[in-house]
C-alpha positions as CSV (number, residue, x, y, z in Angstrom):
1,X,-3.4,-23.8,27.2
2,X,-5.2,-25.7,24.9
3,X,-4.0,-25.5,21.2
4,X,-5.1,-26.5,18.2
5,X,-2.8,-28.0,16.0
6,X,-3.5,-28.1,12.4
7,X,-0.7,-29.5,11.1
8,X,2.4,-31.4,13.0
9,X,5.1,-32.9,11.3
10,X,8.0,-34.1,13.1
11,X,11.4,-35.4,11.5
12,X,15.4,-36.2,13.2
13,X,17.6,-33.5,13.0
14,X,20.8,-35.7,14.4
15,X,21.0,-35.1,18.1
16,X,17.2,-34.1,18.2
17,X,14.0,-33.7,15.8
18,X,12.4,-30.9,13.7
19,X,8.9,-29.4,14.6
20,X,7.1,-28.2,12.0
21,X,3.5,-26.9,13.6
22,X,0.6,-24.9,11.9
23,X,-1.6,-22.6,13.2
24,X,-4.0,-19.6,11.9
25,X,-1.9,-19.7,9.1
26,X,1.7,-19.1,11.3
27,X,3.7,-21.9,11.0
28,X,6.2,-22.4,13.7
29,X,9.5,-24.2,13.0
30,X,11.7,-25.2,15.5
31,X,14.6,-28.1,17.0
32,X,13.6,-30.4,20.6
33,X,17.7,-31.3,21.4
34,X,17.0,-34.3,23.3
35,X,20.2,-33.1,26.2
36,X,18.4,-30.0,27.0
37,X,14.1,-31.3,26.1
38,X,13.8,-27.5,25.5
39,X,12.1,-25.7,22.1
40,X,13.4,-23.3,20.0
41,X,10.9,-21.4,17.8
42,X,11.6,-18.9,15.2
43,X,8.2,-17.9,14.0
44,X,6.6,-16.3,11.1
45,X,4.7,-13.1,12.1
46,X,1.1,-12.7,10.6
47,X,0.1,-11.0,8.1
48,X,-3.4,-11.4,8.1
49,X,-5.1,-10.7,11.6
50,X,-9.4,-10.9,10.3
51,X,-8.2,-14.9,12.2
52,X,-7.7,-12.5,15.9
53,X,-10.2,-10.4,17.4
54,X,-9.1,-7.6,18.7
55,X,-9.7,-9.0,22.1
56,X,-7.1,-11.6,21.2
57,X,-4.6,-9.0,19.5
58,X,-5.0,-6.6,22.8
59,X,-3.6,-9.3,25.0
60,X,-0.7,-10.5,22.6
61,X,-0.2,-6.6,22.7
62,X,-0.5,-6.3,26.7
63,X,1.8,-9.1,27.0
64,X,4.3,-7.2,24.8
65,X,4.4,-10.1,22.3
66,X,3.1,-7.9,19.0
67,X,6.6,-7.4,17.8
68,X,7.3,-10.7,18.3
69,X,3.4,-12.1,16.8
70,X,3.1,-9.3,13.6
71,X,4.3,-8.0,10.7
72,X,4.9,-4.5,10.4
73,X,1.8,-3.7,7.6
74,X,0.1,-6.5,9.2
75,X,-4.2,-6.2,8.2
76,X,-7.8,-6.4,10.1
77,X,-10.7,-5.7,8.3
78,X,-13.4,-3.6,10.3
79,X,-16.8,-2.8,9.7
80,X,-18.1,0.8,11.2
81,X,-21.7,0.6,12.9
82,X,-23.0,2.7,9.9
83,X,-21.6,-1.0,7.7
84,X,-19.2,1.5,6.2
85,X,-15.6,-1.1,5.3
86,X,-12.5,-0.3,6.2
87,X,-9.0,-2.0,6.9
88,X,-6.6,-1.1,9.0
89,X,-2.9,-1.8,8.9
90,X,0.2,-1.8,11.1
91,X,2.2,1.2,11.1
92,X,4.4,0.8,14.0
93,X,5.1,-0.9,17.3
94,X,5.4,1.2,21.2
95,X,5.8,4.5,18.5
96,X,3.1,6.7,20.3
97,X,3.0,7.9,24.4
98,X,0.0,7.6,26.7
99,X,-1.0,10.3,29.1
100,X,0.8,7.4,32.0
101,X,4.2,8.2,29.8
102,X,3.8,5.1,28.5
103,X,4.0,3.6,25.6
104,X,1.2,1.8,22.9
105,X,2.0,-1.4,21.9
106,X,0.3,-0.8,18.2
107,X,-0.4,2.3,16.0
108,X,-2.6,1.3,13.2
109,X,-4.0,3.5,10.2
110,X,-6.7,2.5,7.9
111,X,-5.5,1.6,4.4
112,X,-8.2,3.5,2.3
113,X,-9.6,6.3,3.0
114,X,-13.3,6.4,4.0
115,X,-16.2,6.9,2.0
116,X,-17.0,10.7,2.3
117,X,-14.5,13.9,1.9
118,X,-14.5,16.2,5.2
119,X,-13.4,19.5,5.5
120,X,-10.5,20.7,8.2
121,X,-12.7,23.4,9.2
122,X,-16.5,25.3,8.4
123,X,-14.1,28.4,8.0
124,X,-11.0,29.0,5.9
125,X,-8.0,29.1,8.8
126,X,-6.4,27.3,10.7
127,X,-6.3,29.3,13.4
128,X,-5.5,26.7,16.9
129,X,-4.4,24.0,14.5
130,X,-5.2,20.7,15.4
131,X,-6.4,20.9,18.7
132,X,-9.1,23.4,18.0
133,X,-10.1,21.8,14.6
134,X,-13.2,20.1,13.5
135,X,-11.7,17.0,11.7
136,X,-10.7,16.7,15.6
137,X,-14.0,16.9,17.4
138,X,-15.3,15.0,13.9
139,X,-13.0,12.2,14.8
140,X,-13.2,11.3,18.4
141,X,-16.5,12.0,19.1
142,X,-18.7,10.8,16.1
143,X,-16.4,8.8,14.4
144,X,-14.8,7.6,17.2
145,X,-18.7,6.0,17.9
146,X,-18.8,4.4,14.9
147,X,-15.9,1.7,16.2
148,X,-17.4,-1.5,16.8
149,X,-17.7,-1.6,20.5
150,X,-15.1,-5.0,20.9
151,X,-12.8,-1.9,19.3
152,X,-13.7,1.0,20.8
153,X,-12.9,-0.6,24.7
154,X,-9.1,-1.4,24.0
155,X,-8.1,1.9,21.8
156,X,-5.6,3.7,24.0
157,X,-5.5,7.8,23.7
158,X,-2.4,8.9,23.1
159,X,-0.3,11.3,22.9
160,X,-0.3,14.1,19.4
161,X,2.2,17.0,19.2
162,X,1.5,19.7,16.1
163,X,1.7,23.6,15.6
164,X,-0.7,25.7,17.0
165,X,-1.6,27.0,13.4
166,X,-1.3,30.6,12.3
167,X,2.2,30.1,10.6
168,X,3.5,29.5,14.5
169,X,6.5,27.3,15.4
170,X,4.7,26.9,18.8
171,X,4.0,23.4,19.4
172,X,0.9,21.9,21.7
173,X,-0.4,18.2,22.7
174,X,-3.0,16.8,22.7
175,X,-4.5,13.4,23.8
176,X,-6.2,11.6,21.0
177,X,-8.4,8.7,20.9
178,X,-8.4,9.0,16.4
179,X,-5.9,11.0,14.6
180,X,-4.6,11.6,11.3
181,X,-0.8,11.8,10.9
182,X,1.1,14.2,10.3
183,X,3.4,15.5,7.9
184,X,6.6,14.2,9.3
185,X,4.8,11.2,10.8
186,X,3.8,10.1,7.3
187,X,7.2,11.5,5.1
188,X,9.7,11.6,7.8
189,X,10.3,15.2,7.2
190,X,9.0,18.9,7.3
191,X,7.6,19.9,3.9
192,X,5.2,22.2,3.9
193,X,4.4,22.0,7.8
194,X,6.6,23.9,10.5
195,X,8.0,20.1,11.3
196,X,8.8,18.5,15.0
197,X,5.2,17.0,15.0
198,X,6.0,13.2,16.0
199,X,8.2,10.6,14.6
200,X,8.2,9.1,11.4
201,X,6.1,5.7,11.5
202,X,8.0,2.0,10.8
203,X,5.7,1.2,8.0
204,X,6.0,4.7,5.9
205,X,9.9,4.8,6.1
206,X,10.2,1.5,4.2
207,X,11.2,1.3,0.2
208,X,8.4,1.6,-2.2
209,X,5.3,1.9,0.3
210,X,3.5,4.4,-0.8
211,X,2.5,7.4,0.9
212,X,-1.1,7.8,-0.3
213,X,-4.1,6.4,-0.3
214,X,-6.9,6.2,-2.2
215,X,-11.0,5.3,-2.2
216,X,-11.9,1.7,-1.3
217,X,-13.2,2.1,-5.2
218,X,-10.2,2.8,-6.7
219,X,-11.3,7.0,-7.0
220,X,-8.0,9.1,-6.3
221,X,-7.9,11.5,-3.9
222,X,-5.9,13.9,-1.6
223,X,-6.4,13.0,2.4
224,X,-6.2,15.6,4.9
225,X,-2.9,15.2,7.2
226,X,-3.1,17.7,10.3
227,X,-0.2,19.9,10.4
228,X,-1.0,23.5,9.7
229,X,0.7,25.2,6.4
230,X,3.8,27.1,7.8
231,X,3.4,29.0,5.2
232,X,-0.2,30.0,4.9
233,X,-2.9,31.0,8.0
234,X,-5.4,29.1,6.1
235,X,-4.5,26.1,4.9
236,X,-3.2,21.9,6.0
237,X,-1.1,19.5,4.8
238,X,-2.5,17.0,2.3
239,X,-0.9,14.0,0.5
240,X,-2.7,13.0,-3.0
241,X,-3.5,9.0,-3.2
242,X,0.3,9.2,-5.7
243,X,2.2,9.9,-2.7
244,X,2.9,13.7,-3.5
245,X,2.7,16.4,-0.8
246,X,0.9,20.0,-0.7
247,X,-1.6,22.4,1.5
248,X,-4.9,23.6,1.0
249,X,-7.6,25.6,2.7
250,X,-9.0,24.3,5.9
251,X,-12.7,24.7,4.5
252,X,-12.5,22.5,1.6
253,X,-13.7,18.7,2.0
254,X,-11.3,15.9,1.2
255,X,-10.2,12.5,1.4
256,X,-10.1,11.2,6.0
257,X,-7.3,8.0,6.7
258,X,-7.8,7.3,10.7
259,X,-5.0,6.5,12.8
260,X,-5.4,5.0,16.2
261,X,-3.2,2.4,19.3
262,X,-3.9,0.1,21.4
């Protein structure tokens, strides 16, 4: 493998030499020990992945090196086929399960809401939960098709657990290419949902991380979560740009944030 080195410095370090290599805005530092002829490196994790293609990111993930290469919260810009620009961030490593009982290497979530708002359902009901919702159908067909093909080719459908709605505590598994987060995946607990709908993502369990999002133009809004309300048979859970949680009627139009795995 040929690697283009942007900057290389070597200095004495007792029985070896210090090595500093800069490539693609990542600095690798290590010590070459003469007695053993080995290099021990500590690499700073990448936070901006725009310099990498989705194919390159996927290769790193397939070799099990994602968590050792990319920082939690690292971002990458994407332009949808309709021209809409979005940015996605890493919110978890080896978090979501595939149908093959394997772990998807990386879970991504958009940093901003989509330009247009959308309903969870045409009618004022959460019957059927996320599985039967118009939102799920729209995301996994129309919106998935708007993603660039090099991203679509590497997305791994994953299993998502959600209440069946109608105030029921019965949980249903779906397999999704694109999904909304559940209340528990975002907040780490159930507030208006029945709970047990997945596990808290590592990015959102960090201190000083806002759970809410804005539109790209800076406008604040409520954003849908996939969790049906446990209080009403008409509502789904939501999160505001300031991070507050709530629930509202399924036929209301609110912001949409996309999640997917590779």
